[in-house]
VOBA-481950 format. One record per residue (C-alpha): residue in three letters; residue number from 1; x negated, z negated, y negated. Coordinates in steps of 0.02 Angstrom, whole numbers, plus 50000, padded with zeros to 5 digits. Example, Ala and Ser with C-alpha at 12.3 -4.5 7.8 and 13.67 -1.06 7.14 Angstrom:
BEGIN
   residu   num       x       z       y
      ALA     1   49385   49610   50225
      SER     2   49316   49643   50053
***
This chain:
BEGIN
   residu   num       x       z       y
      MET     1   48137   47790   46198
      LEU     2   48122   47777   45995
      ASP     3   48239   47715   45892
      ILE     4   48266   47821   45748
      LEU     5   48291   47728   45576
      LYS     6   48448   47797   45473
      TYR     7   48466   47773   45290
      PRO     8   48474   47667   45212
      ASP     9   48375   47579   45312
      PRO    10   48231   47482   45188
      ARG    11   48082   47531   45302
      LEU    12   48116   47694   45253
      LYS    13   48064   47678   45068
      GLU    14   47888   47601   45139
      LYS    15   47738   47669   45098
      SER    16   47647   47772   45244
      LEU    17   47465   47768   45250
      PRO    18   47350   47924   45326
      VAL    19   47311   47938   45520
      GLU    20   47124   47878   45535
      ALA    21   47144   47882   45739
      PHE    22   47159   48042   45838
      ASP    23   47165   47952   45993
      LEU    24   47261   47908   46135
      ALA    25   47383   47814   46056
      LEU    26   47440   47951   45953
      HIS    27   47447   48060   46072
      THR    28   47587   47938   46142
      LEU    29   47680   47925   45990
      LEU    30   47685   48108   45953
      ASP    31   47763   48140   46122
      ASP    32   47872   47999   46087
      MET    33   47935   48057   45933
      ALA    34   47979   48236   46011
      THR    35   48074   48142   46148
      ALA    36   48172   48055   46031
      MET    37   48206   48211   45924
      TYR    38   48265   48321   46051
      GLN    39   48368   48190   46128
      ALA    40   48452   48161   45972
      ASN    41   48472   48359   45937
      GLY    42   48359   48355   45760
      ILE    43   48242   48491   45712
      GLY    44   48132   48357   45635
      LEU    45   48070   48191   45624
      ALA    46   47944   48089   45533
      ALA    47   47846   47923   45583
      PRO    48   47915   47816   45460
      GLN    49   48105   47878   45537
      VAL    50   48037   47776   45695
      GLY    51   47957   47641   45613
      LYS    52   47775   47690   45619
      LEU    53   47698   47705   45435
      LEU    54   47587   47847   45454
      ARG    55   47585   48005   45378
      LEU    56   47645   48139   45494
      PHE    57   47795   48234   45561
      ILE    58   47846   48352   45687
      ILE    59   47963   48493   45670
      ASP    60   48031   48617   45778
      LEU    61   48166   48756   45720
      GLY    62   48202   48810   45908
      LEU    63   48350   48720   45918
      GLN    64   48450   48827   45751
      GLU    65   48503   49022   45811
      GLY    66   48374   49155   45777
      TYR    67   48218   49042   45801
      THR    68   48085   49001   45967
      GLN    69   48070   48820   46018
      ARG    70   47888   48766   45979
      LEU    71   47857   48603   45931
      TYR    72   47744   48592   45773
      GLU    73   47643   48431   45729
      PHE    74   47597   48405   45551
      ILE    75   47464   48261   45521
      ASN    76   47405   48183   45328
      PRO    77   47508   48342   45255
      LYS    78   47461   48363   45069
      ILE    79   47589   48487   44965
      LYS    80   47464   48601   44867
      HIS    81   47583   48697   44757
      GLY    82   47769   48646   44720
      ALA    83   47908   48692   44581
      GLY    84   47987   48566   44481
***
């Protein structure tokens, strides 16, 4: 199982790189991240939180009341519009 890094671990401040290889290793990482997130009763987890400096994260709001369980995987996300 992957270890989840917690604040103030300095590795969480390192810059992540874009995902370039969409291969078995990426699918395995995403599966392992989901396992770690669910075991920690979390609703989201980013790759840097498990020591992987990649631009990806997963979420599943289904553990909250009123939401259906469904895992979403975001790879190389970009914020197009934002406030502030």
